[in-house]
C-alpha positions, 0 to 999 in steps of 0.5 A: 499500500505504501509503495503504491502511494509513493508511486503517485508522487514519483517524477516520470517522463511523460513520453517513455514513463521512466523515472526523471533524474532531479537536481536542484540548486537555490535557484532552479530545480531541474528534472531530466530523462536520459532516454527521450531528451525531456528536460523540465525546469522550475524556478520557485522564486519566479513561479516559472516552469520551462519545459523543453520537449524535443520529442514533438 
């Protein structure tokens, strides 16, 4: 039951459903997928989220 709850909050790629690699610093949080070139940057202080989706 707990594992099912954890999977709801995992960051997964919307294209290949692999886990995203997360890295962060004080300004930006970056999530990337090594399989399909999906990248997402979140700037909390600015309230901005940028998604680089090269699969389109």
